[in-house]
GUVO-243569 format. One line per 5 residues: number of its first residue (from 1); their letters; for each residue x, y, z of N, C-alpha, C. Coordinates in Angstrom, 1 decimal, m for minus. Example, Ala and Ser with C-alpha at 12.3 -4.5 7.8 and 13.67 -1.06 7.14 Angstrom:
REM residues 2
1	AS	13.2:m5.7:7.8:12.3:m4.5:7.8:13.2:m3.3:7.8 ~ 12.8:m2.2:7.1:13.7:m1.1:7.1:12.9:0.0:7.9
***
This chain:
REM residues 309
1	MTNKY	125.1:90.0:97.0:125.4:90.9:97.9:123.8:90.0:99.0 ~ 124.5:90.3:100.4:123.3:89.7:101.4:122.0:91.0:101.7 ~ 122.5:92.2:102.2:122.1:93.4:102.7:121.2:93.4:101.3 ~ 119.4:93.7:101.7:118.7:94.2:100.7:118.0:95.8:101.5 ~ 118.0:97.1:101.0:117.3:97.9:101.5:116.1:98.0:100.5
6	IVAVD	114.9:98.5:101.4:113.4:99.6:101.0:113.9:100.2:101.4 ~ 113.3:101.7:99.8:113.3:103.0:100.8:112.1:103.8:100.1 ~ 111.7:104.5:101.3:110.1:105.1:101.1:110.9:107.2:101.1 ~ 110.0:107.0:100.5:109.7:108.5:100.3:107.8:109.3:100.2 ~ 108.3:109.9:101.2:107.4:110.7:101.4:107.6:111.8:101.2
11	GGGTK	106.2:112.2:99.7:106.5:113.6:99.3:105.9:115.1:99.7 ~ 105.7:115.3:100.7:104.4:116.3:100.8:105.0:117.4:101.1 ~ 103.7:118.2:100.9:103.3:120.2:100.7:104.9:120.9:101.4 ~ 105.1:120.3:102.8:105.7:120.8:103.2:107.2:119.9:102.9 ~ 107.1:119.1:103.5:109.0:118.4:103.5:108.3:117.1:102.7
16	TAICL	109.7:116.5:102.9:110.0:114.9:102.2:110.8:114.3:102.8 ~ 110.6:113.4:103.6:111.1:112.5:103.7:111.4:111.5:103.4 ~ 113.2:111.2:103.5:113.5:109.7:102.7:113.7:108.3:103.8 ~ 113.5:107.6:103.9:114.1:107.0:104.9:114.5:104.8:104.2 ~ 116.0:104.5:104.4:116.5:103.5:103.5:116.3:102.1:104.7
21	MNTET	115.8:100.9:104.8:115.3:100.5:105.8:116.3:99.1:105.4 ~ 116.9:98.8:106.4:118.2:97.1:106.0:116.5:96.5:106.2 ~ 116.3:95.8:105.8:115.1:94.6:105.4:116.0:93.2:106.7 ~ 117.2:92.9:106.4:117.7:92.4:107.6:117.7:92.8:109.3 ~ 118.1:93.8:109.6:118.3:94.2:110.1:117.1:95.1:111.3
26	KEKKE	116.8:95.9:109.8:115.8:96.8:110.4:116.0:98.1:110.7 ~ 117.7:98.1:110.7:118.4:99.5:111.2:117.6:100.5:110.1 ~ 117.6:101.8:110.0:117.0:102.8:109.2:117.9:103.9:109.1 ~ 117.7:105.0:107.7:118.5:106.0:107.8:117.2:106.6:107.2 ~ 117.6:107.8:108.0:116.6:109.1:107.3:117.5:110.3:107.2
31	YEFGS	116.0:110.9:106.3:116.7:112.0:105.9:115.8:113.2:105.1 ~ 115.9:114.4:105.3:114.2:114.9:104.9:114.6:116.5:104.5 ~ 113.8:116.3:103.1:114.4:118.2:102.6:112.8:118.5:102.0 ~ 113.3:119.7:101.1:112.1:120.2:101.0:110.9:120.0:100.8 ~ 109.6:120.3:100.6:108.6:120.0:100.4:108.8:119.1:98.0
36	SNYRV	108.0:118.5:97.9:108.9:117.8:96.4:107.2:117.7:95.9 ~ 105.9:118.3:96.3:104.7:118.7:95.8:104.9:120.3:94.6 ~ 104.8:119.6:92.9:104.8:120.6:92.3:103.8:122.0:92.3 ~ 102.7:121.3:93.1:101.6:122.1:93.0:101.9:123.7:93.8 ~ 102.9:123.1:95.2:103.1:123.7:96.1:104.4:124.8:95.4
41	VGLEE	105.1:124.0:95.0:106.5:125.0:95.4:107.4:125.0:93.9 ~ 106.5:125.0:92.6:107.3:124.2:91.1:107.9:123.4:90.7 ~ 108.1:123.0:90.0:108.7:122.0:89.1:110.1:121.5:89.7 ~ 111.0:122.8:89.4:112.2:123.3:89.5:112.5:122.7:91.3 ~ 112.2:123.2:91.7:111.9:123.2:93.4:111.9:121.9:93.9
46	TRTNL	110.9:121.0:93.5:110.7:119.8:93.2:111.6:119.0:93.2 ~ 111.9:119.2:91.9:113.4:118.4:91.4:114.0:118.4:92.1 ~ 115.0:119.5:92.8:115.8:119.7:93.4:115.8:118.5:95.3 ~ 114.0:119.1:96.0:113.9:118.3:96.3:114.4:116.6:96.5 ~ 113.5:116.8:95.7:113.2:114.9:95.4:114.5:114.0:94.5
51	IEGYK	114.3:114.5:93.5:116.0:113.8:92.7:117.2:114.2:93.5 ~ 116.9:115.0:93.7:118.5:115.9:94.1:118.6:115.1:95.7 ~ 117.4:115.4:96.3:117.3:114.6:97.7:117.5:113.3:97.9 ~ 117.3:112.6:97.0:117.3:111.1:96.7:118.7:110.7:96.4 ~ 119.2:111.6:95.8:120.8:111.1:95.2:121.4:111.3:96.5
56	HAINS	121.6:112.5:97.5:121.6:112.7:98.2:122.0:111.5:99.4 ~ 120.9:111.2:99.6:120.7:110.4:100.6:121.1:109.2:100.2 ~ 121.0:108.3:99.4:121.6:107.5:98.9:123.3:107.4:99.5 ~ 124.1:108.5:98.9:125.2:108.9:98.7:125.5:109.2:100.5 ~ 124.6:109.6:101.0:125.3:109.6:102.4:125.2:108.5:103.0
61	SGIEI	124.1:107.5:103.2:124.0:106.8:103.6:124.9:105.4:103.7 ~ 125.9:105.8:102.1:127.1:104.3:102.0:126.4:102.9:101.4 ~ 125.1:103.3:101.3:124.3:102.2:100.7:125.0:102.0:98.8 ~ 125.4:100.7:98.4:125.5:100.8:96.8:123.7:100.6:96.8 ~ 123.9:101.2:95.4:122.7:101.1:94.6:122.3:99.8:94.1
66	ESIAG	123.4:98.6:93.6:122.7:97.9:94.3:121.9:96.6:95.2 ~ 122.4:97.3:96.0:121.4:96.6:97.1:119.7:97.1:96.8 ~ 119.6:98.3:96.5:118.1:98.7:97.3:117.3:97.9:96.2 ~ 116.5:96.6:96.7:115.7:96.1:96.4:114.2:97.2:95.9 ~ 113.6:98.0:96.3:112.9:98.7:95.7:112.0:100.1:96.6
71	TVFGL	112.0:101.2:95.5:111.9:102.3:96.0:110.0:102.5:95.9 ~ 109.5:103.4:96.9:108.2:103.2:96.8:108.4:104.8:96.9 ~ 107.3:105.7:96.3:107.4:107.3:96.5:106.0:107.5:96.8 ~ 105.7:107.7:97.6:104.2:108.3:98.3:104.2:109.9:97.8 ~ 103.1:110.3:97.2:104.0:111.6:96.8:102.4:112.7:96.8
76	SGLDT	102.4:113.8:97.5:101.0:114.4:98.1:100.7:115.3:96.4 ~ 101.1:115.5:95.5:100.7:116.0:94.7:100.1:115.1:93.3 ~ 100.6:113.6:93.6:100.2:113.2:92.6:98.6:112.4:92.3 ~ 97.8:112.9:91.3:96.2:112.8:91.9:96.3:112.5:89.9 ~ 96.5:113.0:89.1:95.9:112.8:87.4:96.8:111.9:87.0
81	EEDFE	96.5:111.6:85.3:97.6:110.9:84.9:99.1:112.2:84.1 ~ 98.7:113.0:84.2:99.1:114.3:84.4:100.5:114.2:85.4 ~ 99.9:114.1:86.4:100.6:114.2:87.8:102.0:113.1:87.1 ~ 100.9:112.0:87.3:101.8:110.5:87.3:103.1:110.6:86.0 ~ 102.7:111.0:85.1:103.6:111.5:84.2:104.7:112.8:84.4
86	IYSNL	104.2:113.5:85.3:105.3:114.6:85.6:106.7:114.0:86.6 ~ 105.9:113.1:87.6:106.7:112.9:88.6:107.5:111.4:87.9 ~ 106.8:110.7:86.9:107.1:109.8:86.3:108.6:109.9:85.4 ~ 108.4:111.2:84.9:109.8:111.8:84.5:110.6:112.0:85.5 ~ 110.4:112.7:86.5:111.4:113.0:87.9:112.5:111.8:87.9
91	IDELK	111.7:111.2:87.7:112.0:109.4:88.8:113.0:108.3:87.6 ~ 112.7:109.2:86.6:113.2:108.7:85.3:115.2:108.9:85.5 ~ 115.1:110.1:85.9:116.1:110.3:86.0:117.6:110.0:87.0 ~ 116.7:109.6:88.3:117.5:108.5:88.6:118.1:107.4:88.5 ~ 117.5:106.9:87.0:117.9:105.9:86.3:117.2:104.5:87.1
96	ISEEK	116.5:104.1:87.6:115.6:103.2:88.8:115.0:102.3:87.7 ~ 115.4:101.1:87.2:113.9:100.0:86.3:113.4:99.9:87.2 ~ 111.6:100.2:86.2:111.1:100.3:86.1:110.2:99.1:87.3 ~ 110.8:97.8:87.4:110.4:97.0:88.6:110.3:97.3:90.2 ~ 111.5:98.5:90.3:112.2:98.6:91.4:111.7:99.8:92.1
101	YYICN	110.4:100.6:91.3:109.9:101.3:91.9:108.6:101.5:91.9 ~ 107.9:102.0:92.7:106.3:102.1:93.5:105.7:103.1:93.5 ~ 104.9:104.3:92.3:104.6:105.3:92.7:102.9:105.3:93.3 ~ 102.6:106.1:94.5:101.0:106.4:95.1:101.0:107.8:95.1 ~ 99.8:107.7:95.8:99.4:108.7:96.5:100.2:108.9:97.5
106	DAEAA	100.1:110.1:98.2:101.2:109.4:99.5:99.9:109.1:100.9 ~ 98.9:109.5:100.4:97.7:108.8:101.0:97.5:107.4:100.9 ~ 98.1:107.1:100.4:97.8:105.5:100.0:98.6:104.8:100.8 ~ 100.3:105.4:100.9:101.4:104.8:102.1:100.5:105.4:103.5 ~ 100.2:106.4:103.3:99.6:106.7:105.1:98.9:105.6:105.7
111	FYSKG	97.3:105.5:104.9:96.8:104.3:105.3:97.8:103.0:105.9 ~ 98.8:102.3:105.2:99.1:101.2:105.3:100.7:101.5:106.3 ~ 100.6:102.8:106.7:102.0:103.1:107.8:101.1:102.6:109.2 ~ 99.6:103.0:109.7:99.3:102.3:110.6:97.8:101.4:110.5 ~ 97.1:101.5:109.4:95.6:100.7:109.6:96.3:99.2:108.6
116	ELPGL	94.5:98.4:108.4:94.8:97.0:108.4:93.0:97.4:107.5 ~ 93.1:96.7:106.3:91.9:96.1:106.3:90.7:96.1:107.4 ~ 89.5:96.1:106.9:89.3:97.6:105.6:89.8:98.5:106.9 ~ 89.8:100.1:105.8:90.2:101.1:106.6:89.7:102.5:105.6 ~ 90.8:103.4:106.6:90.1:104.6:105.9:91.5:105.4:105.9
121	VIIGG	92.0:106.2:105.7:92.7:107.4:106.0:92.6:108.7:105.6 ~ 92.9:110.0:106.7:92.5:110.7:106.5:93.8:112.0:106.2 ~ 94.0:112.3:105.5:95.4:113.3:105.8:95.0:115.0:106.5 ~ 95.4:115.4:106.9:95.2:116.9:107.4:96.3:117.2:107.4 ~ 97.3:118.1:106.8:98.4:118.8:106.8:97.9:119.9:105.9
126	TGSIG	99.2:120.1:105.1:99.6:121.5:104.2:98.0:121.3:103.5 ~ 98.0:120.0:102.6:96.4:119.4:102.0:95.5:118.8:102.6 ~ 94.7:117.9:102.4:94.1:117.2:103.0:93.5:116.2:101.3 ~ 93.2:115.0:102.1:92.9:114.0:101.4:92.2:112.6:102.2 ~ 91.2:112.0:101.9:91.1:110.6:101.9:91.4:110.2:100.7
131	YGVSQ	91.0:108.2:102.1:91.9:107.5:100.9:91.1:106.1:101.5 ~ 90.5:105.0:100.8:90.0:104.5:101.6:89.7:102.7:101.2 ~ 90.1:101.5:101.6:90.3:100.1:100.9:89.4:99.5:101.6 ~ 88.6:98.8:100.7:87.1:97.4:101.2:88.3:96.6:101.8 ~ 87.2:95.6:102.6:87.7:94.1:102.4:88.0:93.6:101.6
136	NNKHM	87.5:93.6:100.2:87.7:93.3:98.9:88.2:94.2:98.0 ~ 89.2:95.2:98.7:89.9:96.0:97.9:89.8:96.2:97.0 ~ 88.5:97.2:97.3:87.6:98.1:96.6:88.5:99.2:97.1 ~ 88.8:100.3:96.1:89.9:101.6:96.1:88.6:102.6:96.5 ~ 88.9:104.0:97.4:88.3:104.9:96.8:89.2:106.3:97.6
141	RCGGY	89.4:107.5:96.8:90.1:108.3:97.0:89.1:109.7:96.9 ~ 89.0:110.8:98.1:88.3:111.3:97.8:88.9:113.4:98.4 ~ 88.2:114.1:97.9:89.6:115.4:98.4:90.9:115.6:97.6 ~ 91.3:116.3:97.9:93.2:116.3:97.9:93.3:116.6:96.1 ~ 92.7:117.5:96.0:92.7:117.9:94.4:93.9:119.3:94.3
146	GSPIS	93.7:119.7:95.5:94.7:121.1:95.5:93.9:122.1:95.4 ~ 95.0:123.2:96.4:94.6:124.6:96.6:94.2:125.5:95.8 ~ 93.6:126.4:95.9:92.3:127.0:96.9:91.1:126.2:96.6 ~ 90.9:125.2:95.5:89.6:125.1:95.2:89.5:123.5:95.9 ~ 90.1:122.9:96.6:90.0:122.0:96.6:90.5:121.5:98.5
151	DLGSG	91.0:120.7:98.9:91.9:120.4:100.1:91.2:121.2:101.1 ~ 90.4:120.4:101.5:89.5:121.6:102.7:89.5:121.6:103.8 ~ 90.2:122.4:104.6:90.2:122.0:105.8:91.9:121.4:106.2 ~ 92.7:121.7:105.2:94.2:121.6:104.9:94.6:122.5:106.4 ~ 96.1:122.4:106.3:96.8:124.1:106.6:97.2:124.9:105.7
156	YWIGI	96.9:124.7:104.7:96.6:126.0:103.9:95.1:126.3:103.5 ~ 93.7:125.9:103.9:92.9:126.4:104.2:92.4:127.1:105.6 ~ 93.0:127.0:106.3:93.0:127.1:107.4:93.8:129.0:107.4 ~ 95.4:128.5:107.2:95.9:130.0:106.8:95.4:131.0:105.7 ~ 94.4:130.4:104.7:94.0:131.3:103.5:92.8:132.1:104.9
161	EVLKD	91.7:131.3:105.4:91.0:131.7:106.3:91.2:132.9:107.4 ~ 92.8:132.6:107.9:93.0:133.8:108.7:93.2:134.5:108.6 ~ 94.2:134.5:107.2:94.7:136.2:106.9:93.7:137.0:105.8 ~ 92.4:135.9:105.8:91.9:137.1:104.8:90.9:137.8:105.9 ~ 90.8:137.5:107.2:90.3:138.6:108.1:91.5:139.5:108.9
166	LLRYC	93.0:138.6:108.7:93.4:139.0:109.2:94.2:140.6:108.5 ~ 93.9:140.7:106.7:93.8:141.6:105.7:92.7:142.5:105.9 ~ 91.8:142.0:106.2:90.3:143.0:106.8:90.5:143.7:107.5 ~ 91.3:143.6:108.6:91.9:143.9:110.4:93.0:145.1:109.8 ~ 94.0:144.7:109.0:94.9:145.8:108.3:94.4:147.1:107.7
171	DGYCD	93.7:146.8:107.1:92.3:147.8:106.4:91.6:148.7:107.1 ~ 91.3:147.8:109.0:90.4:148.8:109.1:88.8:147.9:109.4 ~ 88.5:147.0:108.6:87.0:146.4:108.8:86.7:145.5:109.2 ~ 87.6:145.1:110.2:87.8:143.4:110.7:88.0:143.4:112.2 ~ 87.4:143.3:113.3:87.7:142.8:114.5:89.6:142.4:115.0
176	YQLVF	90.5:143.2:116.0:91.2:142.8:115.9:91.7:141.1:116.8 ~ 91.8:140.2:116.6:92.3:139.0:117.3:94.0:138.3:117.9 ~ 93.8:138.0:118.9:95.6:137.7:119.5:95.9:136.9:118.4 ~ 95.3:136.1:117.7:96.3:135.6:116.8:97.0:136.5:115.6 ~ 96.6:137.7:115.3:96.9:138.3:114.8:98.6:138.7:114.8
181	DDIRR	98.4:139.6:116.3:100.0:139.3:116.7:100.7:138.3:116.8 ~ 100.5:137.0:116.7:101.0:135.5:116.7:101.5:135.7:115.3 ~ 100.6:135.7:114.5:100.9:135.7:112.6:102.0:137.3:112.6 ~ 101.6:138.3:112.7:102.9:139.5:112.4:104.2:138.9:113.5 ~ 104.0:138.7:114.3:105.4:138.0:114.7:106.4:136.7:114.1
186	HCTVE	105.4:136.3:113.3:105.8:135.2:112.5:106.3:135.7:111.3 ~ 105.8:136.3:111.1:106.4:137.1:109.4:107.5:138.1:110.0 ~ 108.0:138.5:111.2:108.7:139.3:112.0:108.7:140.7:110.6 ~ 107.7:141.4:110.9:107.3:142.5:110.9:106.7:143.5:112.2 ~ 107.3:145.1:112.5:106.7:145.5:113.7:105.3:146.3:113.2
191	DFKQL	104.7:146.3:111.9:103.8:147.0:111.9:102.5:146.6:111.2 ~ 101.7:146.2:111.5:100.1:145.2:110.8:100.8:146.1:109.4 ~ 100.9:147.5:108.9:100.7:147.8:107.8:101.5:147.7:106.8 ~ 102.9:147.0:107.4:104.2:145.8:106.2:103.1:144.5:105.8 ~ 102.2:144.0:106.6:101.6:142.6:106.3:101.3:142.3:105.2
196	PHLVV	100.3:142.7:104.8:99.3:142.3:103.5:99.8:142.5:102.3 ~ 101.7:143.6:102.0:101.7:143.4:100.6:102.9:141.9:100.8 ~ 103.7:141.4:102.1:104.1:140.5:102.8:103.4:139.0:102.4 ~ 102.1:139.3:103.1:101.8:137.8:102.7:100.7:137.7:102.1 ~ 100.5:138.5:100.5:99.7:137.6:99.2:100.7:136.8:98.1
201	NYKGN	102.2:137.3:98.9:103.2:137.1:97.7:103.8:135.3:98.5 ~ 103.2:135.1:100.0:104.0:133.7:99.7:103.0:132.4:99.1 ~ 104.3:131.4:99.2:103.7:130.4:98.4:103.2:129.4:99.4 ~ 102.5:128.6:99.4:101.1:127.2:99.5:102.0:127.0:101.1 ~ 103.2:126.7:100.9:103.8:125.5:102.5:103.9:126.8:103.4
206	EISAL	104.1:128.5:102.5:104.5:129.3:103.7:103.0:130.0:104.3 ~ 102.0:129.6:103.9:99.9:130.2:104.3:100.3:128.6:105.1 ~ 100.4:127.8:105.0:100.0:126.2:105.4:100.7:126.8:106.8 ~ 101.8:127.4:107.1:102.7:126.8:108.2:102.1:128.3:109.4 ~ 101.1:128.8:108.8:100.1:129.3:109.4:99.1:128.7:110.4
211	ARLVC	99.0:127.6:110.4:97.6:126.8:110.8:98.4:126.6:112.0 ~ 99.4:126.2:112.3:99.8:125.9:113.8:99.6:126.8:114.5 ~ 99.9:128.3:113.9:99.6:129.5:115.4:97.9:129.2:115.6 ~ 97.2:129.4:114.6:95.7:129.0:115.1:95.4:128.0:115.4 ~ 95.7:126.5:115.3:95.7:125.3:115.9:96.3:126.1:117.6
216	DSALK	97.0:126.5:117.9:98.1:126.1:118.8:96.9:127.0:120.3 ~ 96.1:128.4:119.4:95.5:129.1:119.9:94.0:128.4:120.2 ~ 93.2:127.9:119.3:92.4:127.2:119.8:92.9:126.5:120.9 ~ 93.6:125.4:120.8:94.4:124.7:121.9:94.0:124.9:123.0 ~ 94.0:126.8:123.2:94.2:127.4:124.4:93.5:128.4:124.6
221	NDTYC	92.1:128.0:124.5:90.3:128.4:124.7:90.2:129.5:123.6 ~ 91.1:129.7:122.6:90.9:131.0:122.1:89.3:131.0:121.1 ~ 88.5:131.2:121.1:87.1:131.4:120.6:87.2:131.3:119.1 ~ 87.9:132.8:118.4:88.3:133.0:117.3:88.9:131.6:116.4 ~ 89.6:131.0:116.6:90.8:130.6:116.7:90.0:128.8:117.2
226	RGIVD	89.2:128.6:117.8:88.3:127.7:117.8:87.2:127.2:116.9 ~ 87.0:128.8:116.1:85.6:128.8:115.3:86.3:127.9:113.7 ~ 87.7:128.5:113.2:88.3:128.1:112.1:88.7:126.8:112.3 ~ 89.1:126.4:113.3:89.5:125.1:113.5:88.2:124.0:113.6 ~ 87.2:124.4:114.4:86.4:124.0:113.9:85.6:123.6:112.2
231	RAASH	85.3:124.5:111.8:85.1:123.9:110.6:86.0:123.8:109.6 ~ 86.9:123.7:110.1:88.5:123.2:109.3:88.2:121.6:109.9 ~ 87.8:120.7:110.5:87.7:119.9:111.2:86.7:119.1:110.6 ~ 85.3:120.1:110.4:83.8:120.0:109.6:84.4:119.3:108.3 ~ 85.5:119.8:107.7:85.9:119.8:106.4:86.1:118.4:106.4
236	TADIA	87.3:118.4:106.8:88.3:117.0:107.0:86.9:115.6:106.9 ~ 86.3:115.6:108.1:85.2:114.8:108.9:84.4:114.5:107.4 ~ 84.2:115.2:106.9:83.3:115.4:105.6:83.7:114.6:104.4 ~ 85.2:114.7:104.2:85.7:113.9:103.7:85.3:112.4:103.7 ~ 85.7:111.9:105.0:86.5:110.8:105.4:84.7:110.3:105.7
241	KAIYK	83.4:110.6:105.9:82.8:110.2:106.1:82.2:109.7:104.7 ~ 82.6:110.3:102.8:81.9:110.1:102.2:82.6:108.6:101.4 ~ 83.7:108.4:102.3:84.8:107.1:101.9:84.0:106.0:102.8 ~ 83.7:106.3:103.8:82.9:105.3:105.4:81.7:105.2:104.4 ~ 80.8:105.9:104.2:79.4:105.3:103.5:79.7:104.5:102.0
246	ELKFK	80.5:105.4:101.4:81.0:104.8:99.9:81.4:103.0:99.7 ~ 82.1:103.1:100.6:82.7:101.4:101.0:81.7:100.6:101.6 ~ 80.5:100.8:102.5:79.9:100.6:102.6:80.0:100.0:104.3 ~ 81.2:100.6:105.0:81.8:100.2:106.2:81.3:100.2:107.2 ~ 80.2:100.7:107.3:79.0:100.5:108.4:78.7:99.2:108.7
251	NMEKV	78.7:98.2:107.3:78.7:96.9:107.9:79.8:95.9:107.9 ~ 80.9:96.9:108.8:82.1:95.8:108.3:82.0:95.9:110.5 ~ 82.8:94.6:110.8:82.9:95.1:112.5:84.0:95.2:112.4 ~ 84.7:95.9:112.0:86.0:96.7:112.9:86.4:97.6:111.7 ~ 86.9:98.7:111.6:86.9:99.7:110.8:88.1:100.6:111.2
256	DVVLA	89.2:100.2:110.5:90.5:101.4:111.2:90.5:102.7:110.4 ~ 90.6:103.8:111.1:90.4:105.2:110.4:91.7:105.7:111.0 ~ 93.1:105.6:110.1:93.8:106.4:110.1:93.7:108.2:109.6 ~ 94.7:108.8:111.1:94.9:110.0:110.9:96.0:110.7:111.1 ~ 96.5:111.2:109.8:97.8:111.3:109.2:97.5:112.8:108.9
261	GSLFK	99.3:113.7:109.1:99.3:114.5:108.8:99.3:115.7:110.0 ~ 100.2:116.6:110.0:100.6:117.8:111.1:99.6:118.2:111.8 ~ 98.5:118.2:111.4:96.7:118.8:112.0:97.0:118.2:113.1 ~ 96.8:116.6:112.8:96.3:115.8:113.7:97.3:116.0:115.1 ~ 98.5:116.4:115.1:99.2:116.6:116.1:98.8:117.8:117.0
266	NQYYQ	97.4:117.9:116.7:96.8:119.1:117.6:95.9:118.4:118.0 ~ 95.6:118.2:119.5:94.5:117.6:120.3:93.1:118.3:119.8 ~ 93.4:119.6:119.9:92.0:120.5:119.7:91.2:119.6:117.9 ~ 92.6:119.5:117.5:91.3:119.6:115.7:91.4:118.1:115.6 ~ 92.1:116.6:116.1:91.9:115.9:116.1:90.9:115.7:116.5
271	TQFIT	90.5:115.8:118.4:88.8:115.6:119.0:87.8:116.4:118.1 ~ 88.0:117.8:117.9:86.6:117.6:116.5:86.7:117.0:115.1 ~ 88.1:116.9:114.9:87.5:115.7:114.2:86.8:114.5:114.1 ~ 87.3:114.1:115.1:86.4:113.0:115.8:85.0:113.1:115.9 ~ 84.5:114.0:116.8:83.7:114.8:117.1:82.9:114.4:115.7
276	CFSEE	82.8:115.6:114.4:82.7:115.6:113.4:81.6:114.0:112.9 ~ 83.1:113.3:112.9:83.0:112.4:112.0:81.7:111.5:112.4 ~ 82.0:111.0:113.9:81.5:110.0:114.3:79.8:110.1:115.0 ~ 79.8:111.4:115.4:78.5:111.5:115.8:77.6:111.5:114.5 ~ 77.4:112.1:113.6:76.8:112.0:112.7:76.1:110.4:111.9
281	LEIDN	76.7:109.9:111.8:77.3:108.5:111.3:76.3:107.4:112.3 ~ 76.6:107.6:113.6:76.1:107.3:114.9:77.1:105.6:114.7 ~ 78.5:105.9:115.2:79.0:104.5:114.4:79.9:103.8:115.9 ~ 79.7:102.7:115.8:80.9:102.3:117.1:81.7:100.8:116.8 ~ 82.2:101.4:115.4:83.2:100.1:114.9:84.3:100.2:114.3
286	VNYKV	84.7:101.8:114.7:85.8:102.5:114.2:86.9:102.4:115.3 ~ 88.3:102.3:114.7:89.3:102.1:115.8:90.0:102.9:115.2 ~ 90.5:104.6:116.1:91.2:105.1:115.2:92.6:104.9:115.6 ~ 93.6:105.5:114.5:95.2:105.8:114.7:95.5:106.2:114.1 ~ 96.3:106.7:115.1:97.0:108.6:114.6:98.5:108.3:113.9
291	AIVDT	98.6:108.3:113.2:99.8:108.3:112.1:100.7:109.5:111.8 ~ 101.2:110.1:113.0:101.8:111.5:112.7:103.5:111.9:112.8 ~ 103.8:110.6:113.3:105.5:110.9:113.6:106.4:110.3:112.5 ~ 106.3:108.6:112.1:107.1:108.3:111.2:106.5:108.1:109.7 ~ 106.8:109.4:109.0:105.6:109.5:107.6:106.4:108.6:106.5
296	TEGGL	107.4:108.1:106.7:107.2:106.9:105.9:107.3:105.7:106.0 ~ 106.6:104.9:107.6:106.5:103.9:107.5:106.0:103.1:107.0 ~ 104.4:104.1:106.1:104.0:103.0:105.3:104.2:102.5:103.5 ~ 105.5:103.8:103.1:106.2:103.1:102.2:107.1:102.2:102.3 ~ 107.2:101.7:103.7:108.9:100.6:103.9:107.4:99.3:104.2
301	IIGTK	106.2:99.5:104.3:105.5:98.2:104.5:105.1:97.4:103.1 ~ 104.6:99.1:102.2:104.0:98.5:100.9:105.5:97.8:100.0 ~ 106.4:98.7:100.4:108.2:97.9:100.1:108.0:96.6:99.8 ~ 108.2:96.3:101.5:108.9:95.2:101.9:107.7:94.1:101.2 ~ 106.4:94.1:101.7:105.3:93.0:100.9:105.7:92.9:99.6
306	KWCE	105.6:93.9:98.4:106.3:94.5:97.3:107.5:92.8:96.4 ~ 108.5:93.7:97.6:109.5:93.1:97.2:110.1:91.9:98.5 ~ 110.2:92.0:99.0:110.9:90.7:99.9:110.3:89.9:100.9 ~ 108.8:89.7:100.0:108.4:88.6:101.0:107.2:87.4:99.6
***
């Protein structure tokens, strides 16, 4: 069988992207499913989106399973040995031999999508996490242990911040903000009094979806929303600074800093992050690279190096 394929799975808190690439022609087939972070949507929904989604992608592509050289699973909920065991047990259902798949945190895959050693990636999406690799291949991750205690500056964090004020407004002791009406319309309710009992039952990905409304308003010079986004960007910049300092990137001639995740699509968030990250450190060796379009590219690069070189 001449054609070999690499499969990259990017399992995020909002969606799961699966890409199958022909290693000879570079042709890609891409599929998208719901979240596969079990901390966000639970184990059963994760299984449906990750395992059944994988099977659907393979069957729909018309690719024979024997032609797949390997699969890289980049997963946002992979932080501990327990997480690794949970995801490994799920992947075992696919009957893939151990030498033909690789599991890593999605931050590792995100870095290799745009970055070259040495460097770091900061992900600002449903959650937030940083991951760095030094020239001598020393690895470091920072943050990303799960909301609400960790994942500072993430979409979930932004959603919680605005919801706390919105609920206080609904109860009559917080000033009105324009974005509150954006959220009311997003939630498809007519009266603010209907909101509290609705939003307190929201899942993590539903809360993080509100971050786009806040970031869009910040881009339009809304002072209140800019305050939230400023704090969010400062939090994610702190994660990146911790990695930069620990891996002694100050001594490097050039360092790639990859900005990944949906929040970095927003120019205001992106600008504030860069400002917070660079000003305190007084750095001039950073090459910023934005990786917000092809979320599976890093997995394809890892897979190609692992199975096709």
